[in-house]
VMD Tcl script that draws the C-alpha trace (Angstrom):
set ca {
  {99.63 180.11 42.76}
  {96.74 178.27 40.99}
  {93.14 178.37 41.97}
  {90.87 175.78 43.40}
  {88.83 173.97 41.23}
  {91.59 173.61 38.48}
  {92.02 169.92 38.53}
  {91.30 166.77 40.95}
  {90.71 167.34 44.44}
  {93.91 166.10 46.54}
  {91.64 165.17 49.39}
  {89.54 162.86 46.77}
  {92.81 161.33 45.60}
  {94.21 160.47 48.91}
  {90.72 158.64 49.80}
  {90.75 156.84 46.64}
  {94.21 155.54 47.15}
  {93.49 154.80 50.91}
  {90.34 152.75 49.65}
  {92.68 151.04 47.02}
  {95.21 150.02 49.62}
  {92.55 148.57 52.00}
  {91.40 146.24 49.39}
  {95.01 145.17 48.52}
  {95.74 144.34 52.26}
  {92.39 142.36 52.27}
  {93.72 140.56 49.15}
  {96.88 139.81 50.65}
  {95.69 138.69 54.04}
  {93.29 136.03 52.11}
  {96.29 134.76 49.99}
  {98.45 134.45 52.92}
  {95.99 132.56 54.70}
  {96.36 129.59 52.40}
  {100.03 129.60 52.73}
  {101.95 127.13 55.01}
  {104.37 128.86 57.32}
  {107.88 127.72 57.00}
  {108.21 126.33 60.55}
  {105.15 124.20 59.84}
  {106.00 123.04 56.47}
  {106.74 119.20 56.36}
  {110.51 118.17 56.20}
  {111.59 118.17 52.48}
  {113.61 114.87 52.82}
  {110.79 113.02 54.35}
  {108.38 114.48 51.74}
  {110.81 113.27 48.95}
  {110.82 109.77 50.41}
  {107.12 109.51 50.75}
  {106.81 110.69 46.88}
  {109.33 108.14 45.73}
  {107.72 105.40 47.83}
  {104.27 106.41 46.11}
  {105.85 106.40 42.83}
  {107.48 102.97 43.49}
  {104.04 101.48 44.54}
  {102.27 102.83 41.56}
  {105.17 101.46 39.21}
  {104.92 98.01 40.73}
  {100.88 98.16 40.24}
  {101.39 99.08 36.55}
  {103.70 96.32 36.15}
  {101.28 93.84 37.76}
  {103.77 93.03 40.71}
}
mol new
graphics top color blue
foreach p $ca { graphics top sphere $p radius 0.5 }
foreach p [lrange $ca 0 end-1] q [lrange $ca 1 end] { graphics top cylinder $p $q radius 0.2 }
display resetview
């Protein structure tokens, strides 16, 4: 069996890992706060129609129509 003092302290290693995981959890929560939940996302078909309509209007403006 090894003696104490020969290498890193396991308790300190665990404390460091715990602190790292807290930082990661905080970063994840911050990232996910900016995400739109799937059930709150707009209908893809209506979004597609809106984008196409905007594009058609812009093309008409550029053509001078």
